[in-house]
Structures are given as structure tokens and as C-alpha cells.
C-alpha positions as CSV (number, residue, x, y, z in Angstrom):
1,X,56.3,49.7,141.5
2,X,56.7,53.1,140.0
3,X,57.4,53.8,136.3
4,X,61.0,54.9,136.9
5,X,61.9,51.7,138.7
6,X,60.5,49.6,136.0
7,X,62.5,51.5,133.5
8,X,65.7,50.8,135.4
9,X,65.0,47.1,135.7
10,X,64.7,47.1,131.9
11,X,67.9,49.0,131.5
12,X,69.8,46.5,133.6
13,X,68.3,43.5,132.0
14,X,69.5,44.8,128.6
15,X,73.1,44.4,130.1
16,X,72.3,40.9,131.5
17,X,72.6,42.2,135.1
18,X,69.8,41.8,137.8
19,X,68.5,44.8,139.7
20,X,67.6,45.4,143.4
21,X,67.8,49.1,144.5
22,X,69.9,52.3,143.5
23,X,70.8,55.8,144.7
24,X,71.6,58.9,142.6
25,X,75.1,59.4,141.1
26,X,76.8,61.1,138.2
27,X,78.1,59.3,135.2
28,X,81.6,57.7,135.4
29,X,84.3,59.9,133.8
30,X,86.9,57.1,133.8
31,X,84.8,55.1,131.3
32,X,85.2,57.9,128.7
33,X,89.0,57.4,128.4
34,X,90.2,55.3,125.6
35,X,92.6,52.5,126.4
36,X,94.8,50.1,124.6
37,X,95.9,48.3,127.7
38,X,93.6,45.2,128.1
39,X,95.2,43.5,131.0
40,X,96.8,44.4,134.4
41,X,100.2,43.1,135.4
42,X,98.3,40.1,137.0
43,X,96.8,39.1,133.7
44,X,93.3,40.2,134.8
45,X,91.3,42.7,132.8
46,X,92.4,46.1,133.6
47,X,90.2,48.7,135.5
48,X,90.3,50.9,132.4
49,X,89.0,48.0,130.2
50,X,86.3,47.1,132.6
51,X,85.1,50.8,132.7
52,X,85.2,51.0,128.9
53,X,83.0,47.8,128.9
54,X,80.6,49.3,131.4
55,X,80.3,52.4,129.4
56,X,79.2,50.4,126.3
57,X,76.7,48.6,128.5
58,X,75.2,51.6,130.5
59,X,76.5,54.7,128.9
60,X,73.2,55.4,127.0
61,X,71.6,56.4,130.3
62,X,73.2,59.4,131.9
63,X,71.4,58.7,135.2
64,X,73.4,55.5,135.8
65,X,76.9,55.2,136.9
66,X,79.2,52.6,138.5
67,X,82.2,52.0,140.6
68,X,84.6,49.0,140.2
69,X,85.1,47.6,143.7
70,X,87.4,44.6,142.8
71,X,89.0,42.7,139.9
72,X,90.4,39.4,141.1
73,X,90.8,35.7,140.0
74,X,87.7,33.7,140.4
75,X,87.5,30.3,142.3
76,X,86.7,28.9,138.9
77,X,90.1,28.5,137.3
78,X,90.8,31.0,134.5
79,X,87.8,33.2,135.1
80,X,88.3,36.8,136.3
81,X,85.7,38.0,138.9
82,X,84.6,41.5,138.7
83,X,82.6,43.4,141.4
84,X,81.0,46.6,140.7
85,X,78.3,48.9,142.3
86,X,75.8,50.3,140.0
87,X,74.2,53.5,140.9
88,X,71.0,55.3,139.8
89,X,68.2,57.5,140.8
90,X,66.9,55.1,143.5
91,X,69.9,53.7,145.0
92,X,72.9,51.5,144.5
93,X,73.4,47.7,144.2
94,X,76.5,45.6,144.3
95,X,76.8,43.3,141.1
96,X,79.2,40.7,140.0
97,X,80.2,39.3,136.6
98,X,83.0,37.1,135.2
99,X,85.4,37.5,132.3
100,X,86.4,34.5,130.2
101,X,90.2,33.6,130.1
102,X,90.5,34.9,126.5
103,X,88.9,38.2,127.6
104,X,86.3,38.1,124.8
105,X,83.2,37.3,127.0
106,X,81.6,38.3,130.2
107,X,79.1,36.1,132.1
108,X,76.4,38.2,133.9
109,X,73.3,36.0,134.0
110,X,74.0,35.4,130.2
111,X,77.0,35.3,128.0
112,X,77.9,38.8,126.7
113,X,80.7,40.0,124.4
114,X,83.3,41.7,126.6
115,X,85.9,44.4,125.8
116,X,86.2,48.1,125.2
117,X,84.1,47.6,121.9
118,X,82.2,44.5,122.6
119,X,79.8,44.9,119.7
120,X,82.2,45.5,116.9
121,X,82.6,41.9,115.8
122,X,78.8,41.4,115.4
123,X,78.5,44.8,113.8
124,X,81.1,43.9,111.2
125,X,79.6,40.5,110.4
126,X,76.2,42.0,109.9
127,X,77.6,44.7,107.6
128,X,79.3,42.1,105.4
129,X,76.5,39.6,105.1
130,X,73.0,41.2,105.6
131,X,70.8,40.8,102.5
132,X,67.3,42.1,103.6
133,X,65.3,45.2,102.5
134,X,66.3,48.5,104.2
135,X,64.7,51.9,105.0
136,X,66.5,55.0,106.2
137,X,69.5,56.8,105.0
138,X,72.4,54.6,103.6
139,X,74.8,56.9,105.4
140,X,73.1,56.7,108.8
141,X,75.6,56.2,111.8
142,X,73.3,53.5,113.3
143,X,72.1,50.4,111.6
144,X,69.2,48.4,113.3
145,X,69.1,44.8,111.9
146,X,65.8,43.2,112.8
147,X,65.4,39.3,112.7
148,X,61.8,38.5,112.5
149,X,59.3,35.8,111.7
150,X,56.1,37.0,110.0
151,X,54.0,34.3,111.9
152,X,55.3,35.4,115.2
153,X,52.9,37.3,117.4
154,X,55.8,38.9,119.3
155,X,57.2,40.3,116.1
156,X,53.9,41.7,115.2
157,X,53.6,43.4,118.5
158,X,57.2,44.8,118.2
159,X,56.8,46.1,114.7
160,X,55.0,49.4,115.5
161,X,57.8,50.3,117.8
162,X,60.4,49.8,115.0
163,X,58.1,51.7,112.5
164,X,57.9,54.6,114.9
165,X,61.8,54.6,115.2
166,X,62.1,54.5,111.4
167,X,59.7,57.5,111.1
168,X,61.1,59.6,113.9
169,X,64.9,58.9,113.8
170,X,67.0,60.5,111.1
171,X,70.1,58.8,112.2
172,X,69.0,55.2,111.7
173,X,68.8,52.7,109.0
174,X,66.6,49.6,109.6
175,X,67.2,46.4,107.8
176,X,64.8,43.4,107.9
177,X,66.1,39.8,108.0
178,X,63.9,36.8,107.7
179,X,64.2,34.3,110.6
180,X,61.2,31.9,110.2
181,X,61.0,29.6,113.1
182,X,60.5,25.8,112.5
183,X,57.5,25.6,114.7
184,X,55.4,28.0,112.6
185,X,53.8,26.1,109.6
186,X,53.6,29.0,107.1
187,X,56.4,31.3,108.3
188,X,59.0,29.9,105.7
189,X,56.6,30.6,102.8
190,X,55.9,34.0,104.1
191,X,59.7,34.7,104.4
192,X,60.1,33.7,100.7
193,X,57.2,36.0,99.6
194,X,58.7,38.8,101.7
195,X,62.2,38.3,100.1
196,X,60.7,38.6,96.7
197,X,58.6,41.6,97.5
198,X,61.6,43.3,99.1
199,X,63.7,42.7,95.9
200,X,60.9,44.1,93.7
201,X,60.2,47.3,95.7
202,X,61.5,48.5,99.1
203,X,58.4,50.6,99.7
204,X,56.2,47.7,98.9
205,X,58.0,45.5,101.3
206,X,57.1,47.4,104.3
207,X,53.4,47.6,103.2
208,X,53.5,43.9,102.6
209,X,54.7,42.8,106.1
210,X,52.3,45.2,107.6
211,X,49.4,43.4,105.9
212,X,50.8,40.0,106.9
213,X,51.0,41.0,110.5
214,X,47.5,42.4,110.5
215,X,46.0,39.2,109.1
216,X,48.4,36.9,111.1
217,X,45.6,35.1,113.0
218,X,43.6,34.5,109.7
219,X,46.4,32.9,107.7
220,X,46.8,29.1,107.7
221,X,49.3,26.9,105.9
222,X,46.5,25.9,103.5
223,X,45.6,29.6,102.6
224,X,49.1,31.2,102.9
225,X,49.7,31.2,99.1
226,X,46.6,32.9,98.1
227,X,46.7,35.4,101.0
228,X,50.3,36.3,100.5
229,X,49.7,36.8,96.8
230,X,46.9,39.2,97.6
231,X,49.0,41.2,100.1
232,X,51.7,41.5,97.5
233,X,49.1,42.9,95.0
234,X,47.9,45.4,97.6
235,X,51.5,46.5,98.3
236,X,51.9,47.6,94.8
237,X,53.8,44.7,93.2
238,X,52.4,42.0,90.9
239,X,51.3,39.1,93.2
240,X,51.6,36.4,90.6
241,X,55.2,37.3,89.8
242,X,55.9,37.3,93.5
243,X,54.3,33.9,94.0
244,X,56.6,32.5,91.1
245,X,59.7,34.1,92.6
246,X,58.9,32.6,96.0
247,X,58.9,29.1,94.6
248,X,62.4,29.4,93.1
249,X,65.3,27.6,94.8
250,X,67.3,30.7,94.8
251,X,64.8,32.5,97.0
252,X,64.8,29.5,99.5
253,X,68.6,29.9,99.5
254,X,68.4,33.6,100.4
255,X,66.1,32.9,103.3
256,X,68.4,30.1,104.5
257,X,71.2,32.6,104.3
258,X,69.4,34.9,106.6
259,X,68.6,32.1,109.0
260,X,72.3,31.0,109.1
261,X,73.3,34.5,109.6
262,X,71.1,34.8,112.7
263,X,72.1,31.6,114.1
264,X,75.8,32.5,113.7
265,X,75.1,35.5,115.9
266,X,73.2,33.4,118.5
267,X,69.7,34.5,117.5
268,X,67.3,31.9,118.8
269,X,64.1,33.7,119.1
270,X,62.1,36.5,117.4
271,X,62.1,39.5,117.4
272,X,65.8,39.9,117.8
273,X,67.5,43.3,116.9
274,X,71.1,44.5,116.7
275,X,71.9,48.2,117.2
276,X,75.2,48.7,115.6
277,X,76.0,45.1,116.6
278,X,74.4,45.2,120.1
279,X,72.0,42.3,120.5
280,X,68.6,42.8,122.1
281,X,65.3,41.1,122.3
282,X,63.1,43.6,120.7
283,X,59.8,42.5,122.3
284,X,58.9,44.6,125.3
285,X,61.6,47.3,124.9
286,X,59.9,50.7,125.6
287,X,60.3,53.1,122.8
288,X,62.2,55.6,125.1
289,X,64.8,53.0,125.9
290,X,65.2,52.0,122.2
291,X,65.5,55.7,121.3
292,X,68.3,56.2,124.0
293,X,70.2,53.1,122.6
294,X,70.1,54.5,119.1
295,X,71.2,57.9,120.1
296,X,74.1,56.5,122.2
297,X,75.2,54.3,119.3
298,X,75.1,57.3,117.0
299,X,77.3,59.3,119.4
300,X,79.8,56.4,119.7
301,X,79.9,56.0,115.9
302,X,81.2,59.6,115.4
């Protein structure tokens, strides 16, 4: 399997649609048109609405295009059945997805938000409720919200990619939200320390989590307090003060707020990121794909 084919499989997986084989085509011009008409005369989603949805899902990759072949009632009562052909550098493949009766969700191997602006609701909720440390310009057109667990090996593996994005991209602001998983025995404690470090110093926070990830395999529930205190000292804040802060009920409440926020947005694994509200599993996303998604979100935000 060549590198380009692997890339395309990842692209389609991001949209919840499986991949077989594709052929070259130009981008779809109809998807660029704004529309306020959400349903056809039959009560089904209109072709313009489906095109707008597909543009949000695939528009970040100019080598991909699509053609809607049918929009009809499904055998399952209330669902609309949508058939599309997705085209790319190696061929074309017919795909199918279903739209819920309320027009808010699509089913394509997983449940996705549906509409001309499917990620706006999650984006707005995040803007109103995030409480984690941030880096990048406050006025950046793209906000990447990262839900991570400091004891999670996949989060450790994904962090360098997000660090590179923060370093390279001038159009993105990255916000860290604690999401300690219950099966990890020192993750909650690490989240509490991280919350306190983040409130003390934004610069220190990123140094702190880098140290925690680097020592992840050496930390145990029994040694977590002493090691986390030391990492706080090394990051440039007073470790004893951070340890005292981490033990306060208000800190546990802040971590719980972050957990509840993630759960309300269907976060159930780490690392999970949101790019202007678009939810993705961060582990395994190539940097080039992440960069395209950010650039596309910046363009859409203008």
C-alpha cells in the first residue's frame, strides 16, 4: 500500500466513511454555495445541504470531490438515505450515509453532526465552557481543544504533533483540557497538579506536562505526589504550593468540570481534539492531515 493511499484512508476515516478505491476529480463547486434551504419538497435534506455537509467533511483536501447520486427515504422509517460517489487521485467509490429525522445527525459508520455547519454547536459549547491553559494568539481563527490524560500512553505519543502545530502555526490557539480516565490510578492526581501549574504559569504548564509524559512509565500511585511536585519545581513554579493547591476541593471541582465538558461532547477516549468544534481522535493523525484541517478551519472562519 503506497503512502498516498494510506493518506486517503485516513482522510475518509476522519469523516466516518470507509474507503476502497478512487479516481482523479476536481473539487465540487456546488458545495461552496451557501444555502438556507435545508429540506426539499419531500421533507428530505436538500442537495444543497448535503453538498454543504460534504464540503465541511472533505473540503480541506482539494484532491477529493464527490457527486450526490440519490437522496431518498430509507427503509428505516424517518431516516433519509444519501448515496454519494467520492472521488480522489486513485479512483472513485460509492458510499452511503443516513440522516436522522431531525436533520441534526448523520450515520456513516459512526454518528456525526449533520448540516451546513455541523461543528458550530460543539464549537460554541467549548468557547463558553473551556477552563484549561492555552497557548497561541487569543485572536487566532482556529481553536484546538485537546482532551488528554497525563497517564495515557497515546496522549504522550500525540503530544509532539500538537507541540509542532503550536510552534509552526500562527493561526491556531491550543487549549488543554484534563480528561483523566478512571482506569489510570494516578491520572486524577496528575490532572489536579496540572490544573494548579496551569493557573500559576502558562509557560510552566507546557514544561510540566512534557516532564510528566517523559517520566510516565516511572510514575506510580505511590510516588505520584513527590514526582509531580518535583516536575512543578523544574517547570519554574513552587512545587510545594502546587501540591497544596492540588489537594484543595476547588481544584478537584475544576478537573471534574473538564471531565463533564468532555463527556457532554461524547469524548470517551484520549487523546481527543476539537478543531473549531470538529471532533477527532488525535492519536495517529499525520501532521500533514492535522495541518490541512487547521488551514481549512481558518479559511472557513473568515
